DONURO-267042 format. One record per residue (C-alpha): residue number from 0; residue in three letters; x negated, y, z. Coordinates in Angstrom, 1 decimal. Layout:
N
@n = NUM; res = ALA; X = X; Y = Y; Z = Z .
...
***
This chain:
222
@n = 0; res = UNK; X = -47.4; Y = 142.9; Z = 130.5 .
@n = 1; res = UNK; X = -44.6; Y = 145.5; Z = 130.7 .
@n = 2; res = UNK; X = -41.1; Y = 144.9; Z = 131.9 .
@n = 3; res = UNK; X = -40.2; Y = 141.3; Z = 132.1 .
@n = 4; res = UNK; X = -37.7; Y = 139.4; Z = 134.2 .
@n = 5; res = UNK; X = -39.2; Y = 137.5; Z = 137.1 .
@n = 6; res = UNK; X = -38.1; Y = 134.1; Z = 135.9 .
@n = 7; res = UNK; X = -40.0; Y = 134.7; Z = 132.6 .
@n = 8; res = UNK; X = -43.3; Y = 135.8; Z = 134.0 .
@n = 9; res = UNK; X = -44.6; Y = 132.3; Z = 134.5 .
@n = 10; res = UNK; X = -43.8; Y = 131.6; Z = 130.9 .
@n = 11; res = UNK; X = -45.8; Y = 134.6; Z = 129.7 .
@n = 12; res = UNK; X = -48.7; Y = 133.8; Z = 132.0 .
@n = 13; res = UNK; X = -48.9; Y = 130.2; Z = 130.8 .
@n = 14; res = UNK; X = -48.7; Y = 131.2; Z = 127.1 .
@n = 15; res = UNK; X = -51.5; Y = 133.8; Z = 127.7 .
@n = 16; res = UNK; X = -53.7; Y = 130.9; Z = 129.0 .
@n = 17; res = UNK; X = -53.1; Y = 129.0; Z = 125.8 .
@n = 18; res = UNK; X = -54.1; Y = 132.1; Z = 123.7 .
@n = 19; res = UNK; X = -52.6; Y = 133.9; Z = 120.7 .
@n = 20; res = UNK; X = -54.6; Y = 131.9; Z = 118.1 .
@n = 21; res = UNK; X = -53.3; Y = 128.5; Z = 119.4 .
@n = 22; res = UNK; X = -49.8; Y = 130.1; Z = 119.6 .
@n = 23; res = UNK; X = -49.9; Y = 130.9; Z = 115.9 .
@n = 24; res = UNK; X = -50.9; Y = 127.3; Z = 115.2 .
@n = 25; res = UNK; X = -47.8; Y = 126.0; Z = 116.9 .
@n = 26; res = UNK; X = -49.1; Y = 125.3; Z = 120.4 .
@n = 27; res = UNK; X = -46.5; Y = 126.7; Z = 122.8 .
@n = 28; res = UNK; X = -46.0; Y = 126.4; Z = 126.5 .
@n = 29; res = UNK; X = -43.7; Y = 123.7; Z = 127.9 .
@n = 30; res = UNK; X = -41.9; Y = 126.4; Z = 129.9 .
@n = 31; res = UNK; X = -40.2; Y = 127.4; Z = 126.6 .
@n = 32; res = UNK; X = -38.5; Y = 124.0; Z = 126.5 .
@n = 33; res = UNK; X = -37.7; Y = 124.0; Z = 130.2 .
@n = 34; res = UNK; X = -36.2; Y = 127.5; Z = 130.2 .
@n = 35; res = UNK; X = -34.2; Y = 127.1; Z = 127.0 .
@n = 36; res = UNK; X = -32.9; Y = 123.6; Z = 128.0 .
@n = 37; res = UNK; X = -31.4; Y = 125.2; Z = 131.1 .
@n = 38; res = UNK; X = -30.0; Y = 128.1; Z = 129.2 .
@n = 39; res = UNK; X = -28.5; Y = 126.0; Z = 126.4 .
@n = 40; res = UNK; X = -27.0; Y = 123.5; Z = 128.9 .
@n = 41; res = UNK; X = -25.0; Y = 126.4; Z = 130.4 .
@n = 42; res = UNK; X = -23.8; Y = 127.8; Z = 127.1 .
@n = 43; res = UNK; X = -21.5; Y = 126.6; Z = 124.4 .
@n = 44; res = UNK; X = -22.8; Y = 124.8; Z = 121.4 .
@n = 45; res = UNK; X = -24.5; Y = 121.6; Z = 120.4 .
@n = 46; res = UNK; X = -28.1; Y = 122.9; Z = 120.4 .
@n = 47; res = UNK; X = -30.4; Y = 121.6; Z = 123.1 .
@n = 48; res = UNK; X = -33.9; Y = 122.7; Z = 124.3 .
@n = 49; res = UNK; X = -35.7; Y = 120.1; Z = 122.1 .
@n = 50; res = UNK; X = -34.2; Y = 121.3; Z = 118.9 .
@n = 51; res = UNK; X = -34.6; Y = 124.9; Z = 119.8 .
@n = 52; res = UNK; X = -38.3; Y = 124.4; Z = 120.5 .
@n = 53; res = UNK; X = -38.8; Y = 122.5; Z = 117.2 .
@n = 54; res = UNK; X = -37.2; Y = 125.4; Z = 115.4 .
@n = 55; res = UNK; X = -39.4; Y = 127.9; Z = 117.2 .
@n = 56; res = UNK; X = -42.6; Y = 126.1; Z = 116.2 .
@n = 57; res = UNK; X = -41.4; Y = 125.7; Z = 112.6 .
@n = 58; res = UNK; X = -40.8; Y = 129.5; Z = 112.4 .
@n = 59; res = UNK; X = -44.2; Y = 130.3; Z = 113.8 .
@n = 60; res = UNK; X = -45.9; Y = 128.0; Z = 111.3 .
@n = 61; res = UNK; X = -43.9; Y = 129.5; Z = 108.5 .
@n = 62; res = UNK; X = -45.1; Y = 133.0; Z = 109.5 .
@n = 63; res = UNK; X = -48.7; Y = 131.8; Z = 109.8 .
@n = 64; res = UNK; X = -48.6; Y = 130.2; Z = 106.4 .
@n = 65; res = UNK; X = -47.0; Y = 133.3; Z = 104.8 .
@n = 66; res = UNK; X = -49.8; Y = 135.4; Z = 106.3 .
@n = 67; res = UNK; X = -52.4; Y = 133.0; Z = 105.0 .
@n = 68; res = UNK; X = -50.9; Y = 133.1; Z = 101.4 .
@n = 69; res = UNK; X = -50.7; Y = 136.9; Z = 101.5 .
@n = 70; res = UNK; X = -54.3; Y = 137.2; Z = 102.7 .
@n = 71; res = UNK; X = -55.6; Y = 134.9; Z = 99.9 .
@n = 72; res = UNK; X = -53.6; Y = 136.6; Z = 97.2 .
@n = 73; res = UNK; X = -54.6; Y = 140.1; Z = 98.3 .
@n = 74; res = UNK; X = -58.3; Y = 139.1; Z = 98.7 .
@n = 75; res = UNK; X = -59.0; Y = 136.6; Z = 95.9 .
@n = 76; res = UNK; X = -56.6; Y = 137.7; Z = 93.2 .
@n = 77; res = UNK; X = -58.4; Y = 137.7; Z = 89.9 .
@n = 78; res = UNK; X = -56.8; Y = 141.0; Z = 88.7 .
@n = 79; res = UNK; X = -56.3; Y = 143.2; Z = 91.7 .
@n = 80; res = UNK; X = -57.8; Y = 141.3; Z = 94.6 .
@n = 81; res = UNK; X = -59.9; Y = 143.1; Z = 97.2 .
@n = 82; res = UNK; X = -63.0; Y = 141.0; Z = 96.4 .
@n = 83; res = UNK; X = -62.8; Y = 141.8; Z = 92.7 .
@n = 84; res = UNK; X = -62.2; Y = 145.5; Z = 93.3 .
@n = 85; res = UNK; X = -65.2; Y = 145.6; Z = 95.7 .
@n = 86; res = UNK; X = -67.4; Y = 143.8; Z = 93.1 .
@n = 87; res = UNK; X = -66.3; Y = 146.2; Z = 90.4 .
@n = 88; res = UNK; X = -67.1; Y = 149.2; Z = 92.5 .
@n = 89; res = UNK; X = -70.6; Y = 147.9; Z = 93.3 .
@n = 90; res = UNK; X = -71.3; Y = 147.2; Z = 89.7 .
@n = 91; res = UNK; X = -70.1; Y = 150.6; Z = 88.6 .
@n = 92; res = UNK; X = -72.3; Y = 152.3; Z = 91.2 .
@n = 93; res = UNK; X = -75.3; Y = 150.2; Z = 90.1 .
@n = 94; res = UNK; X = -74.6; Y = 151.1; Z = 86.4 .
@n = 95; res = UNK; X = -74.5; Y = 154.8; Z = 87.2 .
@n = 96; res = UNK; X = -77.8; Y = 154.5; Z = 88.9 .
@n = 97; res = UNK; X = -79.5; Y = 152.4; Z = 86.2 .
@n = 98; res = UNK; X = -78.5; Y = 154.6; Z = 83.3 .
@n = 99; res = UNK; X = -80.3; Y = 157.5; Z = 84.9 .
@n = 100; res = UNK; X = -83.6; Y = 155.5; Z = 84.8 .
@n = 101; res = UNK; X = -86.5; Y = 157.3; Z = 83.2 .
@n = 102; res = UNK; X = -87.4; Y = 156.0; Z = 79.7 .
@n = 103; res = UNK; X = -91.0; Y = 155.7; Z = 80.9 .
@n = 104; res = UNK; X = -90.0; Y = 153.0; Z = 83.4 .
@n = 105; res = UNK; X = -88.8; Y = 150.5; Z = 80.7 .
@n = 106; res = UNK; X = -90.5; Y = 148.9; Z = 77.7 .
@n = 107; res = UNK; X = -90.0; Y = 150.4; Z = 74.3 .
@n = 108; res = UNK; X = -88.0; Y = 147.5; Z = 73.0 .
@n = 109; res = UNK; X = -85.5; Y = 147.9; Z = 75.9 .
@n = 110; res = UNK; X = -84.8; Y = 151.7; Z = 75.5 .
@n = 111; res = UNK; X = -81.5; Y = 150.8; Z = 73.8 .
@n = 112; res = UNK; X = -80.1; Y = 149.9; Z = 77.2 .
@n = 113; res = UNK; X = -80.3; Y = 153.5; Z = 78.3 .
@n = 114; res = UNK; X = -78.1; Y = 154.6; Z = 75.3 .
@n = 115; res = UNK; X = -75.0; Y = 154.2; Z = 77.4 .
@n = 116; res = UNK; X = -72.2; Y = 156.7; Z = 78.3 .
@n = 117; res = UNK; X = -71.5; Y = 157.1; Z = 82.0 .
@n = 118; res = UNK; X = -67.8; Y = 156.4; Z = 81.4 .
@n = 119; res = UNK; X = -68.3; Y = 153.7; Z = 78.9 .
@n = 120; res = UNK; X = -68.3; Y = 150.9; Z = 81.5 .
@n = 121; res = UNK; X = -64.8; Y = 151.5; Z = 82.7 .
@n = 122; res = UNK; X = -63.1; Y = 149.1; Z = 80.2 .
@n = 123; res = UNK; X = -65.7; Y = 146.4; Z = 80.4 .
@n = 124; res = UNK; X = -65.2; Y = 143.1; Z = 82.0 .
@n = 125; res = UNK; X = -66.9; Y = 142.1; Z = 85.2 .
@n = 126; res = UNK; X = -69.1; Y = 139.6; Z = 83.4 .
@n = 127; res = UNK; X = -70.3; Y = 142.2; Z = 80.8 .
@n = 128; res = UNK; X = -71.1; Y = 144.6; Z = 83.6 .
@n = 129; res = UNK; X = -73.1; Y = 141.9; Z = 85.5 .
@n = 130; res = UNK; X = -75.0; Y = 141.1; Z = 82.3 .
@n = 131; res = UNK; X = -75.9; Y = 144.8; Z = 81.8 .
@n = 132; res = UNK; X = -77.1; Y = 145.2; Z = 85.4 .
@n = 133; res = UNK; X = -79.2; Y = 142.0; Z = 85.2 .
@n = 134; res = UNK; X = -80.7; Y = 143.2; Z = 81.8 .
@n = 135; res = UNK; X = -81.6; Y = 146.6; Z = 83.2 .
@n = 136; res = UNK; X = -83.2; Y = 145.2; Z = 86.3 .
@n = 137; res = UNK; X = -85.3; Y = 142.8; Z = 84.3 .
@n = 138; res = UNK; X = -86.3; Y = 145.6; Z = 82.0 .
@n = 139; res = UNK; X = -87.4; Y = 147.8; Z = 84.9 .
@n = 140; res = UNK; X = -89.4; Y = 145.0; Z = 86.4 .
@n = 141; res = UNK; X = -91.1; Y = 144.4; Z = 83.0 .
@n = 142; res = UNK; X = -91.9; Y = 148.1; Z = 82.7 .
@n = 143; res = UNK; X = -93.5; Y = 148.1; Z = 86.2 .
@n = 144; res = UNK; X = -95.5; Y = 145.0; Z = 85.3 .
@n = 145; res = UNK; X = -96.8; Y = 146.5; Z = 82.1 .
@n = 146; res = UNK; X = -97.7; Y = 149.7; Z = 83.9 .
@n = 147; res = UNK; X = -99.6; Y = 147.8; Z = 86.5 .
@n = 148; res = UNK; X = -101.4; Y = 145.9; Z = 83.8 .
@n = 149; res = UNK; X = -102.3; Y = 149.2; Z = 82.1 .
@n = 150; res = UNK; X = -103.7; Y = 150.6; Z = 85.3 .
@n = 151; res = UNK; X = -105.9; Y = 147.5; Z = 85.8 .
@n = 152; res = UNK; X = -107.1; Y = 147.6; Z = 82.2 .
@n = 153; res = UNK; X = -107.9; Y = 151.3; Z = 82.5 .
@n = 154; res = UNK; X = -109.8; Y = 150.7; Z = 85.8 .
@n = 155; res = UNK; X = -111.7; Y = 147.8; Z = 84.1 .
@n = 156; res = UNK; X = -112.6; Y = 150.0; Z = 81.1 .
@n = 157; res = UNK; X = -113.8; Y = 152.8; Z = 83.4 .
@n = 158; res = UNK; X = -116.0; Y = 150.3; Z = 85.3 .
@n = 159; res = UNK; X = -117.5; Y = 149.0; Z = 82.1 .
@n = 160; res = UNK; X = -118.2; Y = 152.5; Z = 80.8 .
@n = 161; res = UNK; X = -119.8; Y = 153.5; Z = 84.1 .
@n = 162; res = UNK; X = -122.0; Y = 150.4; Z = 84.0 .
@n = 163; res = UNK; X = -123.1; Y = 151.1; Z = 80.4 .
@n = 164; res = UNK; X = -123.9; Y = 154.7; Z = 81.1 .
@n = 165; res = UNK; X = -125.9; Y = 153.8; Z = 84.2 .
@n = 166; res = UNK; X = -127.8; Y = 151.0; Z = 82.3 .
@n = 167; res = UNK; X = -128.5; Y = 153.4; Z = 79.4 .
@n = 168; res = UNK; X = -129.7; Y = 156.1; Z = 81.8 .
@n = 169; res = UNK; X = -132.1; Y = 153.6; Z = 83.5 .
@n = 170; res = UNK; X = -133.4; Y = 152.4; Z = 80.2 .
@n = 171; res = UNK; X = -132.2; Y = 148.8; Z = 80.7 .
@n = 172; res = UNK; X = -131.2; Y = 148.3; Z = 77.0 .
@n = 173; res = UNK; X = -134.5; Y = 149.7; Z = 75.8 .
@n = 174; res = UNK; X = -136.5; Y = 147.4; Z = 78.0 .
@n = 175; res = UNK; X = -134.4; Y = 144.4; Z = 76.9 .
@n = 176; res = UNK; X = -135.0; Y = 145.3; Z = 73.3 .
@n = 177; res = UNK; X = -138.7; Y = 145.5; Z = 73.8 .
@n = 178; res = UNK; X = -138.9; Y = 142.2; Z = 75.7 .
@n = 179; res = UNK; X = -137.0; Y = 140.4; Z = 73.0 .
@n = 180; res = UNK; X = -139.2; Y = 141.9; Z = 70.3 .
@n = 181; res = UNK; X = -142.3; Y = 140.7; Z = 72.2 .
@n = 182; res = UNK; X = -141.3; Y = 137.1; Z = 72.9 .
@n = 183; res = UNK; X = -139.9; Y = 136.5; Z = 69.4 .
@n = 184; res = UNK; X = -136.9; Y = 134.4; Z = 68.3 .
@n = 185; res = UNK; X = -138.5; Y = 131.1; Z = 69.5 .
@n = 186; res = UNK; X = -138.2; Y = 132.0; Z = 73.2 .
@n = 187; res = UNK; X = -134.8; Y = 133.7; Z = 72.9 .
@n = 188; res = UNK; X = -132.9; Y = 130.8; Z = 74.4 .
@n = 189; res = UNK; X = -135.1; Y = 130.8; Z = 77.5 .
@n = 190; res = UNK; X = -134.6; Y = 134.6; Z = 77.9 .
@n = 191; res = UNK; X = -130.8; Y = 134.2; Z = 77.6 .
@n = 192; res = UNK; X = -130.9; Y = 131.4; Z = 80.2 .
@n = 193; res = UNK; X = -133.0; Y = 133.6; Z = 82.5 .
@n = 194; res = UNK; X = -130.6; Y = 136.6; Z = 82.0 .
@n = 195; res = UNK; X = -127.5; Y = 134.4; Z = 82.7 .
@n = 196; res = UNK; X = -126.3; Y = 134.1; Z = 79.2 .
@n = 197; res = UNK; X = -124.8; Y = 130.6; Z = 78.8 .
@n = 198; res = UNK; X = -124.5; Y = 128.8; Z = 75.5 .
@n = 199; res = UNK; X = -121.2; Y = 127.0; Z = 75.0 .
@n = 200; res = UNK; X = -121.8; Y = 123.3; Z = 74.8 .
@n = 201; res = UNK; X = -119.3; Y = 121.3; Z = 72.8 .
@n = 202; res = UNK; X = -118.0; Y = 118.2; Z = 74.6 .
@n = 203; res = UNK; X = -119.0; Y = 114.8; Z = 73.3 .
@n = 204; res = UNK; X = -116.5; Y = 112.5; Z = 71.6 .
@n = 205; res = UNK; X = -116.2; Y = 110.2; Z = 74.6 .
@n = 206; res = UNK; X = -115.5; Y = 113.1; Z = 76.8 .
@n = 207; res = UNK; X = -112.8; Y = 114.4; Z = 74.5 .
@n = 208; res = UNK; X = -111.1; Y = 110.9; Z = 74.4 .
@n = 209; res = UNK; X = -111.4; Y = 110.6; Z = 78.1 .
@n = 210; res = UNK; X = -109.5; Y = 113.9; Z = 78.6 .
@n = 211; res = UNK; X = -106.7; Y = 112.9; Z = 76.3 .
@n = 212; res = UNK; X = -103.7; Y = 111.2; Z = 77.8 .
@n = 213; res = UNK; X = -103.3; Y = 107.6; Z = 77.1 .
@n = 214; res = UNK; X = -100.7; Y = 106.7; Z = 74.4 .
@n = 215; res = UNK; X = -100.0; Y = 103.4; Z = 76.0 .
@n = 216; res = UNK; X = -96.5; Y = 102.9; Z = 77.4 .
@n = 217; res = UNK; X = -96.0; Y = 100.4; Z = 80.3 .
@n = 218; res = UNK; X = -93.0; Y = 98.4; Z = 80.7 .
@n = 219; res = UNK; X = -91.3; Y = 98.1; Z = 84.1 .
@n = 220; res = UNK; X = -93.1; Y = 95.5; Z = 86.1 .
@n = 221; res = UNK; X = -96.5; Y = 95.9; Z = 84.4 .
***
């Protein structure tokens, strides 16, 4: 606590129990009023302990309000606030990373996004930078999706080619051709059914009408 007169130590201890936060919100110990009332009663002037305590609380609230205004201005200012500066730095860092993306990772119609100078984003607005970052991230996701689809398609084509080569090596196509030649066109439908080839059946008119949504509109209460 440091050097403090003996008659003020109870005041400091009682205010410590209240806490600094409550003190800055205007909650002070009653010993302030008691000590100042005795001091002012023994001195010249018209000020009493009550008025002095009110003035102390008013000054504390003024300081707290000034600090609150300074914090809001320094943090939320639209031009030079800390929040905006932090957001601009994050966007600049993301842009520097995104413009180094490989052209193979984005679709062909999005390559124009990579035609950007590293220092060309300094004079842009925060909104324009955010749009660019969102567009680049969407283009990268689309490129990855297309690459994944290409891998699946290549894998499927390899599987089909492997199946065809194996069937040709085993003579499956030749046997199928001979069987179809022997049974003739009249039994072709039975052969297709046996081999798992299904013929598309057109739905009947009643079925089509049943699948269609009703055009009737009901009134409230029907």
